[in-house]
Residue, then its C-alpha position, 0 to 999 in steps of 0.5 A: x684115602x690112599x697115598x700118592x705112593x699107593x697110587x703110583x703102584x698102579x700101572x695103567x697102560x694103553x692097549x688096543x682091542x684085537x679080538x672079542x669073544x662072548x664068554x662061554x659061561x656068562x651073558x654079561x662078559x666078553x673075553x678080549x685079546x688086548x695088544x699092550x705093545x710088547x705083549x698081548x693079554x686076555x682080559x675079561x670085561x663085563x661090558x657086553x650089554x653096552x658094546x658090540x664086538x665090532x665096536x670094540x675091535x680096534x678100539x684103544x683102551x686103558x688097562x690096569x696092567x699089574x692087577x693079579x690075574x683072576x679067574x672069572x667064570x672059568x676064564x683067566x683075566x690078565x688085567x682090567x679094562x677101565x670104564x666109567x658108568x652111570x645108572x644107564x650107560x658105560x663108556x670104556x676109557x680111550x684116548x683122543x690122539x695117537x700114542x704108542x701101544x703100551x704107553x704108561x698113563x700118568 
C-alpha cells in the first residue's frame, strides 16, 4: 500500500506519439518520440507485438513524466507509456475528448 502523498509524486501527463521506430536491439520494443506539449521525449515501450507503427503515430497517450530515465537495450527511455494488459491483449491508455498536450492526469 502507498499513501496519497506517495501517489501524488507521480506525474502523469497527456502526450501524442509523433514518431515510432523499431528498437535496433530488441524485437519486442519500439522507440517512440512523444510530444508532451512543452517538450518532446523519447520513450521505449514493449508494445511492438500489439501495435503497428501506423496505429501509434498520432495516438494520444498517458505518460509517466517524472520517471528516472533508463537505458533499455542501449536506447534511453525518458518516461513510461501506460497500458493495460491481460493474458492476451494490451491497450495503451488514451483519452476520449480533446485535451491540451502536457495536461496533467489527476
